[in-house]
N, C-alpha and C positions, 0 to 999 in steps of 0.2 A: 390299315397298318402302313407305316412309312419306314423305308430304310433310314439308317442314321444320317446319311448324306442329305436326303430330302428333309428330314426332321431339322437338321442344321440350318438349311436354307429357310425353312419356315419360321424357325425361332430366332434366326440371326445369332445363334450361339455356335461357336467353333466346334468341330469334331473333337479336338483335343479336350475341350471343356467337358463335353457330353461324355466322353469316355472316362474322364476323371470323376465326374459325378456318379457314373455307374460303379466305379472302383471303390469309392468311399460309401456308397449305399444311399446317396441323397436322391438320385433319380435313376432308377434301374429300368432298363428297356422292358416293354411289355412282353416281348418274346425274343429268344435268341435261337438262331438256327445253328445247332451244334454241329452240323455237317460243314456248313460254310463259315460259321463264326459271325454271320451278319446279325446286327442288332436291329430290332423293329420297335417302333414307338407308335402309340396311338394318338389320335387328335386331342383327346382330353388331357394328355400329358403336357401339352402346350400350356394348359392353365396351371398345372403343377410347376412347370419350369418358370412361368411368370411369377408365381408366388416366391419361388426361391430367389429370383432376381430382385424382387421387391425387398425381401429380407436383407439381401446383400446391400442394396442401396440404403437401407436403414442402418447399416453398420454392423450387422451381426456376422460373426465368424461362421465358417461352414460347419464346425461341430454344433454350434448353437442353433443354426438353421436346421440341422438334422433332428435335434430335440424338439424344435418348434413344430416341425412337420408331423412328428409323432404325436404331439399334443393337440393337433388340428385346431389351431387358433381361429377364433371366429372372425368374420369379415368386419365386424364392428371394432374388434380389438386391433386389427390390422390397420383400419382407417385411423384409429386413434393414434397408433404409432407413427403412421405417415404424416398426420398433422403436426405431431410433435417434432418430427425430423424437418418437416417444412419450415416450421418456426425457427428451429435451430439454424438452418441453412440461410434463412432470411436475415437472421441476426448477424451471421458471419458476413454476408453480403453488405449489410448496412455498415458494419464495422469497417470493412475494407474500403467502402466507398468514402467513409468519413476520413480514413487514412489518406486517400487520394486527394481529397479536398485540402487537408492539412499540408500534404507535400507540395500542392500547387500553391498554397498560400506562402509557404516558406520559400519556394522558388521566386515568387514575386518579391518577397523581402530582399532576397539575395540580389536581385536585378536592380533593386532600388537602394542598395547600401550606399550611404553617404548623402542621400537625399532627404530632405525634410519638407515635403510639399504635400500636406495632408488634404488641403482643400476643405478642411473640416475644423470647425471652431472648437477649441478646448476652453472650458469655463471653469471658474472657481466658484463653488457653491458652499453654502452653509445649510446644515440640516439639523432640525431639533430631535430630541429623544423620540423614539417610535416603538410602539408595541409590536413585537415580532412573533408571529405564530409560525412554527417551523418544525421540520424533521431533520434530524442529523443523521447522515449517512456517508459512505465512502464510495468513490467511483472515479470514472475518467470523464473528461470534458464531454465526450460524445454521449454519455449516459444522461446528462441533464434533462433532455426532453422526456425520457422514459420516467426519470425520477418524479417529474411534475405530473405526468399521467397517472402514476401510482398514487401520488399524494392527493390529487384531486378526486380520485375514486373513493377515497376514504373520508372526505369532507362531508359533514352533516349539513342540512339545510340551514340550521341555526348559525353555524360557523360561516357558511357562505355569505350570509347577509352582513357579517361584520367585516369581510375582507374589502380592502380598498386598494386600488392601483395595481401595478404589474406584479409579475412573478419576481421573486427576489432570491439571489444566490450569494452566500458568503463562502469564500474559498479559504482553505488552509492547507499547507503542505503536510504530507505524511513522511516522517523520517524513514529513509531507506526505500521509499517508493519513487520510481522515476516518473511515472505519468499518472499516478493515482493521488486523489486529493480527498480531504475531509470537507464534505459540503454541509451547509445548513441551507435547505430549500424551504421556502415558504412565502408568506405574504404579510404585509403590514395590516393592522387591525384598526378599525375606525373608533373602537373603545376598548377599555380593559376587560379582560376575562378573569374570573376568579381563579379558574383552574383550567388545564388543558387536558382533554381526553387522550388516552394512549392511542397511537404511539407518538403523538405530537408533544412538543414542548413550547413553552412561552417565556419570553424574556423581553426586557426593554433595552433597545440598542441606545447607546449613549449619544448625546448630541455631538455633532461634528462641526466645528467652527470653519474648517476649510477642507474641501474636497476638490481634487482635480477631476473633472468629468468630461467624458466625450460620448456623444450620441450618434447613432448611425443605423442605417437599415441593415438587416442580417444578410441580405443578398448584395450589398454594396462592396466595392473594392476595399473598404476600410475594415471590414470584418476581421480578417486575419492579422492586420497590421496595427490595430487600434492600441494594443498595449505598448507596442514599440514607439508609436507616435507619442503616447502619453509619457512614457519614460524619458524621451528626448525632450519634451516640453518641460517636465519637472526639472530635469537637469539644467536645461538652458535658462530657466527662470529662477534659479537658485532656491528651489524648494527641496525638501527631502520627505520620503515616505515615513508616515508616523508608525512607529514601532508598535507591535502587539495590538494593532487594529486591523481587522480583516477588511480587505477590499470587497466592494459590492458590485454585482451585475444586476441590472433590472431588465426584465423582458416584457414587453408589451406586445401581445399578438396583434397582427394586422389582418389576419384571415381566420375564419373559424377552424380551419385545419392546422393552424399554427405553423405552416410551413414558411411564412414570412413574419418577421418580428422587428419591432423597433427596440434597439438595445442601447442601454446607457452604462457605461463603466464608471464607477466612482472609487477614487483612491484617496484616503485621508492623508493630508500632507501637513507639514509645518514649515516655518521659515528656517533657513540655515543659520 
């Protein structure tokens, strides 16, 4: 048996917290000396305390933890909750890291305001009608890799054999949404399908006689500034963006892990 002071040192939990846990009935001492008022804890109560701390890390409130302890949740269920929480935390980390990348890109744009030295060629291309196999969804820019991972998991072997070329994303603004877009994510097909299985859709993208395009490596300095450079080029060369036609982004993975990609932005244009 350990006095509360020793138990506090062993568990790295403050005396104040241990007394509070006793008060609300979450972790009561194994024994109380009513003559001195000393609380005594046993070694196995360190395991009970560890379970309480795990539940706290998983986001449960103290009243909820008290109920969970009474239900004696199995180790397998705790592990499942932990894995879910770990996934949620990793998603938050990934989202915040993506924000940092965007902030850095925008800072670079601020530093280069008034300059137009892309070092990257912008070309005008024409493209014929293409069969587009896709899924419509909503999300943020940083969601695109996950959207394709989910998309690819649903593809059948038959459909995979008909896919050609890179991943394709069509963007559309959503009214009232600051940083959320409507996406059409998918692939061009080598031949026509009679129908598309759920949850996919199939349509023919119209021919585009003129598109301003810019291609670059995803890890290059042009990644964050590409749309700015394209806009400046379109303005400088007396073109205007074609209304009611979605811009396209094509992603060609350069590694199996898809952590590096060759990206091409395509914006339909017309003469002024």
